[in-house]
Backbone bond lengths (Angstrom), bond angles and torsions (degrees), N, CA, C in turn:
res aa  C-N    CA-C-N  psi(-1)  N-CA   C-N-CA  omega(-1)  CA-C   N-CA-C  phi
1 M - - - 1.464 - - 1.523 108.73 -
2 V 1.293 116.98 131.49 1.457 122.24 -178.42 1.526 109.64 -75.96
3 P 1.341 117.47 126.18 1.477 119.14 -178.58 1.519 110.59 -66.98
4 R 1.319 113.43 148.88 1.456 119.45 -179.59 1.521 109.52 -84.03
5 T 1.295 116.78 139.63 1.454 122.53 179.41 1.513 109.77 -106.50
6 T 1.327 115.18 128.46 1.476 120.20 -178.13 1.514 109.41 -110.24
7 I 1.294 116.61 128.83 1.455 122.60 178.61 1.514 108.92 -111.40
8 N 1.322 115.72 117.71 1.469 120.78 177.33 1.508 109.10 -96.70
9 S 1.283 116.13 128.15 1.467 120.70 -179.52 1.531 109.78 -133.59
10 T 1.329 114.20 133.95 1.479 119.76 177.45 1.509 110.70 -106.80
11 T 1.345 116.21 9.87 1.464 119.62 -177.83 1.525 111.02 -74.71
12 D 1.310 116.71 133.00 1.460 122.06 178.17 1.519 109.10 -94.44
13 Y 1.322 116.09 109.12 1.469 121.54 -177.52 1.527 112.59 -92.87
14 S 1.333 117.23 1.74 1.448 120.01 -173.53 1.515 112.71 -69.75
15 A 1.354 116.25 -19.09 1.463 118.82 -175.53 1.520 113.31 -92.34
16 I 1.373 115.59 0.71 1.464 117.81 -175.77 1.516 112.03 -63.23
17 N 1.324 116.16 -45.67 1.458 120.53 -177.00 1.529 111.99 -98.11
18 K 1.327 115.70 12.11 1.460 118.60 -179.19 1.523 110.63 -72.20
19 K 1.272 116.94 134.75 1.460 121.48 -177.25 1.530 109.84 -70.31
20 T 1.326 115.67 131.09 1.437 121.32 179.44 1.527 111.06 -87.30
21 E 1.326 115.37 130.55 1.458 119.75 -179.24 1.519 108.78 -97.24
22 N 1.311 116.12 121.11 1.456 122.13 179.37 1.523 108.73 -97.65
23 K 1.324 115.61 120.72 1.453 121.37 -179.99 1.538 108.61 -81.47
24 A 1.292 116.94 124.48 1.464 120.51 -178.56 1.528 109.36 -72.45
25 S 1.317 114.11 147.22 1.449 120.02 177.79 1.536 109.62 -74.63
26 A 1.337 115.13 168.40 1.467 119.61 179.87 1.516 111.00 -60.85
27 A 1.351 116.29 -39.51 1.475 119.88 -179.35 1.520 110.50 -67.12
28 D 1.345 116.47 -39.38 1.461 119.44 178.90 1.539 111.24 -64.85
29 Q 1.338 115.19 -40.49 1.452 118.62 178.65 1.527 111.45 -65.58
30 Q 1.325 115.57 -40.11 1.462 120.18 178.72 1.522 110.41 -65.45
31 Q 1.329 116.23 -40.20 1.462 120.45 179.07 1.517 111.15 -65.41
32 D 1.340 115.64 -38.81 1.473 120.00 179.21 1.521 110.46 -65.03
33 R 1.358 117.17 -42.38 1.441 120.09 178.56 1.531 111.52 -64.20
34 F 1.336 115.74 -38.88 1.449 120.07 179.76 1.515 111.64 -63.96
35 L 1.331 116.10 -44.20 1.469 120.13 -178.29 1.535 110.62 -65.84
36 K 1.331 116.64 -39.48 1.450 120.10 177.50 1.529 111.27 -63.21
37 L 1.353 115.22 -42.31 1.463 119.46 179.15 1.524 110.74 -67.07
38 L 1.313 117.58 -38.73 1.466 121.38 178.71 1.513 111.09 -64.27
39 V 1.335 116.69 -42.95 1.470 120.36 178.80 1.528 109.66 -63.71
40 K 1.347 116.66 -40.80 1.460 120.15 178.82 1.534 111.29 -62.93
41 Q 1.356 115.42 -39.37 1.468 119.40 178.37 1.532 110.97 -65.16
42 L 1.333 116.19 -41.16 1.459 119.88 179.56 1.533 111.32 -64.78
43 Q 1.340 115.32 -38.48 1.465 119.37 -179.47 1.530 111.78 -69.16
44 S 1.368 115.33 -30.92 1.468 119.96 -173.71 1.527 112.87 -97.03
45 Q 1.334 117.50 0.18 1.477 118.97 -174.89 1.542 110.71 -72.09
46 D 1.294 113.34 157.32 1.467 120.84 177.56 1.514 108.07 -80.19
47 P 1.353 118.34 120.12 1.457 120.35 179.85 1.519 113.05 -57.66
48 M 1.324 116.32 -27.56 1.457 119.38 -179.77 1.545 111.92 -83.70
49 N 1.340 115.66 -13.19 1.472 119.89 -179.87 1.537 108.32 -141.86
50 P 1.328 116.48 68.27 1.472 120.14 -174.83 1.518 112.20 -66.69
51 M 1.335 114.49 165.81 1.479 120.27 179.35 1.523 111.14 -64.02
52 D 1.303 114.82 147.76 1.456 120.72 179.44 1.526 109.17 -71.11
53 N 1.344 117.70 127.53 1.460 121.62 -179.79 1.512 112.76 -59.71
54 A 1.320 117.19 -37.85 1.487 121.22 -179.76 1.519 110.53 -63.46
55 A 1.340 116.89 -41.47 1.468 120.45 -179.15 1.535 109.86 -66.04
56 T 1.331 115.14 -43.01 1.469 119.13 178.73 1.515 111.54 -61.09
57 T 1.340 116.42 -45.74 1.466 121.42 179.20 1.535 110.71 -61.33
58 S 1.344 116.26 -40.27 1.449 120.71 179.97 1.523 111.33 -63.29
59 Q 1.322 117.77 -43.27 1.453 121.59 178.14 1.525 111.47 -62.12
60 M 1.328 115.78 -42.18 1.475 118.83 -179.88 1.517 110.94 -67.05
61 A 1.324 116.74 -35.95 1.471 120.28 178.08 1.522 111.21 -64.97
62 Q 1.355 115.82 -38.37 1.456 119.88 -179.08 1.532 110.82 -65.67
63 I 1.318 116.99 -44.85 1.455 119.51 -179.21 1.526 111.09 -67.32
64 S 1.323 117.23 -33.77 1.464 121.08 176.43 1.524 111.11 -64.83
65 S 1.365 115.04 -38.02 1.469 119.07 179.16 1.517 110.67 -65.47
66 V 1.330 117.41 -42.98 1.458 121.26 179.02 1.527 110.83 -61.21
67 T 1.324 116.20 -45.16 1.463 119.76 178.48 1.506 111.85 -62.40
68 G 1.331 116.10 -42.08 1.473 119.97 -179.46 1.509 111.97 -65.03
69 I 1.339 116.52 -39.42 1.461 120.08 -179.49 1.533 110.57 -64.27
70 E 1.333 117.36 -42.87 1.461 119.34 -178.63 1.539 109.51 -65.87
71 K 1.333 117.10 -41.00 1.458 119.09 -179.89 1.528 110.61 -64.95
72 L 1.361 115.42 -36.83 1.461 119.41 177.66 1.533 110.29 -65.59
73 N 1.332 117.42 -41.43 1.472 120.71 178.12 1.515 110.88 -61.66
74 T 1.333 115.98 -42.83 1.459 119.97 178.77 1.516 111.15 -61.96
75 T 1.323 116.49 -43.18 1.474 120.96 179.66 1.526 110.81 -63.97
76 M 1.352 116.59 -42.29 1.458 120.34 -179.86 1.522 111.86 -65.00
77 Q 1.352 116.98 -39.58 1.452 119.93 178.04 1.515 111.30 -63.82
78 S 1.329 116.08 -38.85 1.459 120.64 178.16 1.539 110.95 -65.69
79 M 1.336 116.30 -41.01 1.456 120.30 178.86 1.508 111.34 -65.35
80 M 1.352 116.81 -40.89 1.467 121.42 179.68 1.524 110.78 -64.25
81 A 1.322 116.71 -39.48 1.474 120.70 178.55 1.526 110.77 -65.33
82 S 1.350 116.03 -40.67 1.455 120.05 178.80 1.531 110.43 -67.15
83 F 1.322 116.65 -38.97 1.458 120.85 178.37 1.517 111.61 -64.14
84 A 1.338 117.13 -42.57 1.467 121.37 179.16 1.527 110.78 -63.91
85 S 1.333 116.21 -39.42 1.455 120.72 179.09 1.528 110.78 -64.33
86 A 1.341 116.71 -45.51 1.460 120.77 179.52 1.504 111.13 -65.46
87 Q 1.350 117.83 -36.95 1.443 121.61 179.43 1.513 111.79 -66.51
88 S 1.332 117.24 -36.35 1.465 120.65 179.01 1.503 110.47 -65.46
89 F 1.341 118.41 -38.55 1.460 121.22 178.47 1.534 110.56 -67.23
90 Q 1.323 116.73 -39.25 1.460 120.30 177.31 1.527 110.82 -65.01
91 A 1.320 117.28 -41.59 1.447 120.85 179.92 1.526 111.76 -65.52
92 A 1.341 116.58 -37.05 1.474 120.12 179.57 1.516 111.58 -61.27
93 A 1.324 117.43 -28.80 1.456 120.66 179.74 1.541 112.82 -70.15
94 L 1.336 116.21 -12.21 1.471 120.74 179.89 1.518 112.66 -79.37
95 I 1.321 117.84 -20.36 1.471 121.63 -174.81 1.522 110.45 -56.57
96 G 1.331 115.40 126.72 1.468 121.49 -179.49 1.518 114.26 90.91
97 K 1.325 115.93 -8.92 1.470 119.71 179.37 1.529 111.34 -102.89
98 E 1.313 116.36 160.02 1.456 120.89 177.32 1.528 110.06 -87.14
99 V 1.317 115.28 133.71 1.468 119.63 -179.67 1.535 108.50 -123.19
100 L 1.311 115.28 145.70 1.465 121.44 178.64 1.530 108.74 -98.82
101 T 1.325 115.81 119.01 1.456 120.94 -179.03 1.526 109.02 -140.95
102 V 1.335 114.47 168.39 1.487 118.90 177.30 1.521 108.29 -63.03
103 G 1.327 116.33 127.75 1.462 122.04 179.97 1.528 109.83 176.67
104 N 1.324 115.58 176.24 1.453 119.31 -178.34 1.521 113.91 -128.68
105 Q 1.335 117.21 -2.30 1.453 120.51 -177.60 1.539 110.09 -97.45
106 M 1.332 115.52 131.88 1.466 119.72 177.16 1.520 110.01 -138.45
107 K 1.324 114.80 154.09 1.462 121.02 -177.86 1.533 109.95 -101.62
108 F 1.340 114.96 140.50 1.463 121.69 172.66 1.523 107.75 -121.80
109 D 1.346 116.69 121.17 1.480 120.29 -175.31 1.528 113.18 -85.54
110 G 1.316 117.88 2.32 1.449 120.16 177.71 1.517 114.09 95.34
111 T 1.337 116.42 -11.79 1.470 119.54 -178.64 1.530 111.42 -129.48
112 K 1.336 116.88 -63.04 1.455 120.48 -177.72 1.523 111.73 -74.81
113 S 1.318 115.82 149.16 1.463 120.35 178.22 1.526 110.00 -67.23
114 A 1.308 116.00 144.18 1.473 121.52 176.51 1.520 108.49 -94.38
115 D 1.331 115.66 132.52 1.467 119.24 -179.23 1.520 110.90 -115.04
116 A 1.327 113.31 152.39 1.471 121.29 178.47 1.516 108.01 -151.62
117 R 1.315 116.63 -173.63 1.451 121.84 179.50 1.534 109.13 -135.22
118 V 1.328 115.54 151.96 1.467 121.77 171.54 1.522 107.74 -120.53
119 D 1.325 116.68 127.18 1.461 122.09 -179.17 1.534 108.39 -82.83
120 L 1.339 115.46 110.05 1.465 120.18 -176.28 1.537 111.23 -100.00
121 P 1.323 117.00 123.05 1.468 119.77 171.61 1.517 109.57 -77.44
122 A 1.314 116.67 169.57 1.481 120.88 -178.53 1.525 109.40 -66.94
123 G 1.323 115.90 140.07 1.451 121.61 173.25 1.511 116.78 78.91
124 V 1.336 117.94 13.06 1.464 120.29 -179.64 1.540 109.02 -88.33
125 S 1.312 115.55 144.47 1.479 121.26 179.92 1.521 109.15 -141.29
126 N 1.336 115.67 178.29 1.481 121.79 177.62 1.536 110.14 51.99
127 I 1.314 116.44 55.32 1.468 122.59 -174.21 1.515 110.05 -83.11
128 K 1.322 116.64 117.82 1.448 124.18 -179.12 1.536 109.40 -114.37
129 V 1.349 114.89 132.66 1.455 120.99 178.87 1.525 109.20 -117.40
130 T 1.305 117.07 134.08 1.466 122.15 -179.30 1.523 109.47 -120.32
131 I 1.346 115.33 131.92 1.466 122.18 176.87 1.524 107.52 -108.38
132 T 1.336 116.94 126.80 1.450 121.80 178.07 1.531 110.83 -123.89
133 D 1.356 116.22 157.25 1.467 118.58 176.98 1.533 109.09 -88.40
134 K 1.331 116.75 -174.77 1.455 120.89 -175.40 1.516 112.92 -67.48
135 N 1.345 115.84 -16.37 1.464 120.30 177.66 1.523 112.79 -92.17
136 G 1.340 116.69 -1.64 1.453 120.50 -179.88 1.515 115.57 89.78
137 A 1.341 116.15 1.44 1.454 120.25 178.72 1.523 110.71 -77.24
138 V 1.325 117.69 135.03 1.459 122.41 -179.62 1.539 108.66 -72.04
139 V 1.349 116.35 126.75 1.452 120.33 179.94 1.530 111.51 -109.77
140 D 1.351 117.40 -20.52 1.459 119.53 177.57 1.524 110.12 -165.32
141 N 1.323 115.39 154.08 1.464 123.70 176.01 1.513 108.63 -126.94
142 L 1.318 116.86 136.05 1.457 122.56 -179.71 1.529 109.32 -126.57
143 T 1.331 115.77 151.33 1.453 121.74 174.18 1.518 109.69 -121.10
144 L 1.317 116.73 126.90 1.452 120.77 -179.78 1.519 110.05 -96.91
145 P 1.331 117.24 144.10 1.465 118.73 176.52 1.524 110.91 -69.28
146 Q 1.335 116.21 152.82 1.456 120.08 177.92 1.520 109.24 -64.69
147 Q 1.315 117.07 136.72 1.448 121.62 -177.65 1.525 110.29 -153.15
148 A 1.321 114.48 174.80 1.480 120.27 -176.95 1.516 110.61 -68.61
149 A 1.327 114.33 161.67 1.457 121.09 179.49 1.531 110.18 -59.41
150 G 1.330 115.89 145.35 1.465 120.69 179.88 1.498 109.96 138.72
151 A 1.328 115.97 -166.08 1.465 121.72 -179.70 1.521 110.33 -87.75
152 A 1.323 116.93 112.85 1.460 121.46 -180.00 1.538 108.97 -95.22
153 G 1.329 116.14 132.50 1.448 121.25 -178.10 1.526 112.23 -74.47
154 V 1.328 115.17 141.48 1.471 122.35 175.68 1.527 107.45 -125.91
155 L 1.330 116.80 126.70 1.464 121.80 -179.85 1.529 108.41 -122.79
156 W 1.318 116.23 113.98 1.470 121.31 179.74 1.510 109.12 -104.34
157 D 1.321 117.02 120.93 1.464 121.48 -175.91 1.531 113.32 -79.77
158 G 1.318 117.29 -1.50 1.453 119.55 177.24 1.524 113.55 86.63
159 K 1.296 116.80 4.29 1.479 119.59 179.93 1.536 109.95 -88.96
160 L 1.313 115.02 138.42 1.458 120.98 175.80 1.525 109.69 -77.01
161 E 1.311 116.44 170.62 1.461 120.34 -179.35 1.523 112.30 -62.10
162 N 1.343 117.12 -25.41 1.463 120.54 177.91 1.522 112.93 -86.79
163 G 1.314 116.56 3.37 1.472 120.62 177.03 1.512 114.33 94.10
164 E 1.315 118.51 -11.70 1.468 120.76 179.66 1.528 110.26 -77.38
165 K 1.354 114.56 157.79 1.462 120.93 179.73 1.525 109.66 -81.03
166 A 1.292 116.48 132.43 1.465 121.73 178.49 1.544 109.18 -74.37
167 P 1.320 118.05 147.79 1.463 120.16 176.90 1.517 111.06 -70.21
168 A 1.306 116.39 155.72 1.476 120.78 177.92 1.522 109.83 -64.70
169 G 1.318 116.38 146.23 1.447 120.40 177.67 1.504 111.71 155.66
170 D 1.328 115.56 -165.30 1.459 122.59 -179.70 1.538 110.18 -90.70
171 Y 1.333 114.17 134.58 1.468 120.87 176.70 1.520 108.50 -131.64
172 F 1.341 114.72 165.76 1.445 120.25 -176.10 1.512 109.95 -127.54
173 I 1.342 115.33 143.46 1.463 122.61 -177.08 1.526 110.43 -119.20
174 S 1.313 116.18 138.91 1.465 121.30 173.97 1.517 107.51 -139.21
175 A 1.325 117.49 157.33 1.456 120.79 -176.94 1.516 110.45 -144.85
176 R 1.314 115.96 148.25 1.447 123.26 176.35 1.516 109.29 -138.48
177 G 1.320 116.25 155.70 1.457 121.21 178.74 1.529 110.08 -151.91
178 V 1.305 116.04 175.29 1.461 121.83 -179.46 1.526 108.36 -113.00
179 Q 1.332 115.55 126.48 1.461 121.69 177.26 1.529 108.78 -135.13
180 D 1.333 115.15 126.93 1.455 120.48 -178.07 1.521 112.25 54.48
181 G 1.334 116.21 37.40 1.454 120.97 177.59 1.511 115.76 80.08
182 K 1.352 117.64 0.37 1.470 120.58 -179.02 1.521 109.74 -118.84
183 E 1.345 115.16 141.53 1.463 120.36 176.99 1.528 109.66 -78.84
184 I 1.313 116.51 130.82 1.480 121.68 -178.58 1.521 110.13 -129.54
185 A 1.307 116.75 153.75 1.448 122.79 174.35 1.530 109.06 -80.25
186 L 1.305 117.21 142.51 1.463 122.02 -178.68 1.530 109.49 -114.65
187 N 1.325 115.21 142.69 1.457 120.08 177.73 1.533 110.12 -72.52
188 T 1.327 114.89 142.53 1.464 120.64 177.59 1.528 110.05 -116.57
189 L 1.319 116.07 154.43 1.459 122.13 178.67 1.530 107.88 -127.12
190 T 1.335 115.44 132.92 1.476 119.49 -179.08 1.524 110.27 -129.99
191 W 1.319 114.03 166.34 1.463 121.20 -179.59 1.522 110.46 -93.71
192 Q 1.319 115.81 133.71 1.470 122.14 174.51 1.514 107.66 -140.03
193 T 1.332 115.52 152.37 1.457 120.97 177.64 1.520 110.33 -82.80
194 A 1.346 116.60 131.41 1.468 121.26 177.02 1.528 108.11 -77.07
195 S 1.318 116.43 122.68 1.479 120.92 -177.32 1.517 113.64 -100.37
196 S 1.343 117.84 -28.63 1.464 120.13 -179.63 1.518 108.63 -163.69
197 V 1.326 114.86 173.40 1.464 122.90 -179.55 1.516 109.39 -125.78
198 E 1.306 116.96 136.05 1.465 122.00 179.65 1.523 110.40 -117.48
199 L 1.322 116.33 128.73 1.470 122.00 177.20 1.529 107.79 -95.63
200 A 1.319 115.87 94.08 1.468 121.62 -176.62 1.519 110.57 -96.51
201 K 1.336 116.35 169.91 1.462 120.44 178.75 1.515 111.00 -65.06
202 T 1.334 116.25 -30.97 1.470 120.37 -177.81 1.522 112.36 -85.39
203 G 1.328 118.44 -4.15 1.461 121.54 -179.09 1.515 111.17 137.71
204 V 1.319 115.33 -162.04 1.457 121.53 -176.96 1.520 108.75 -96.53
205 N 1.343 116.29 127.36 1.449 122.93 178.00 1.519 110.53 -112.60
206 V 1.338 116.44 150.96 1.465 122.58 178.49 1.531 107.58 -113.44
207 M 1.334 115.70 123.63 1.471 121.34 176.16 1.514 108.64 -87.47
208 L 1.344 116.66 130.19 1.444 121.93 -176.17 1.521 111.47 -101.86
209 S 1.318 115.76 163.67 1.465 120.59 -177.05 1.522 113.42 -67.43
210 N 1.329 117.86 -17.89 1.461 119.99 178.46 1.536 111.72 -93.31
211 Q 1.334 114.98 19.93 1.472 122.55 175.41 1.537 113.84 70.14
212 T 1.318 117.24 19.50 1.469 120.43 175.09 1.529 108.92 -106.47
213 T 1.343 114.87 163.62 1.464 120.36 -178.85 1.528 108.86 -126.64
214 V 1.341 116.22 137.11 1.454 120.55 177.34 1.540 107.41 -130.67
215 A 1.312 114.83 153.67 1.451 120.26 176.20 1.539 109.22 -70.35
216 F 1.311 116.91 146.04 1.470 121.02 -178.96 1.545 110.55 -56.93
217 G 1.326 115.74 -36.49 1.464 119.89 -179.05 1.522 113.70 -70.30
218 D 1.354 116.92 -13.16 1.474 120.73 -179.06 1.533 112.00 -91.07
219 V 1.325 117.74 -1.52 1.458 121.62 176.73 1.539 107.97 -74.05
220 K 1.317 117.26 119.72 1.457 121.10 -175.03 1.513 113.19 -92.14
221 Q 1.346 116.56 -31.45 1.465 120.09 -176.54 1.510 109.20 -156.58
222 I 1.334 116.64 155.94 1.463 122.82 -178.28 1.538 108.21 -130.84
223 R 1.341 115.95 141.79 1.472 118.46 173.52 1.514 109.57 -146.93
């Protein structure tokens, strides 16, 4: 005798043929009310004094504009959501990598030279770079040659002003230059390791190993 096979199923199939109710958007509802009102006006008009064609066309154009604007807003919101999602995936790929962002803290491992950047505006000259330790003591001063506007590279070999090698650790960089006869502070960019990614209301942020946070769009370079 062939044994009977029992199949237990908890699936609810009652909703398969259930009619789906589509909720109309605000613009669709407004358009429906407008068309009903227009039809009512046409039915109630005086045959001897019919509605002005220009006025009717103008009303229809206005309702079409409202509908188009709402659909455009919906499309833009969808595009922004997709862009934010794609940006978060791109930012996640930064975790564990070094990123170049605006900042003044840089690491020196005791052997390899530490590199950074100085953001130069147009017409700046007499560019001076100062390296300090975590206590604020000056350990070295550098002079950069005059060059075009943009990010100028800074390479610190780790040597102190007396020629000795600086110990490994965190150091800080600052820069100043002369523009139009006045001394100004210059922005510096340093390398930090990206440790995590934050999805904030204002966009995607990157958390750095030095406990600071930068916007994903402020990342200038990756290595």
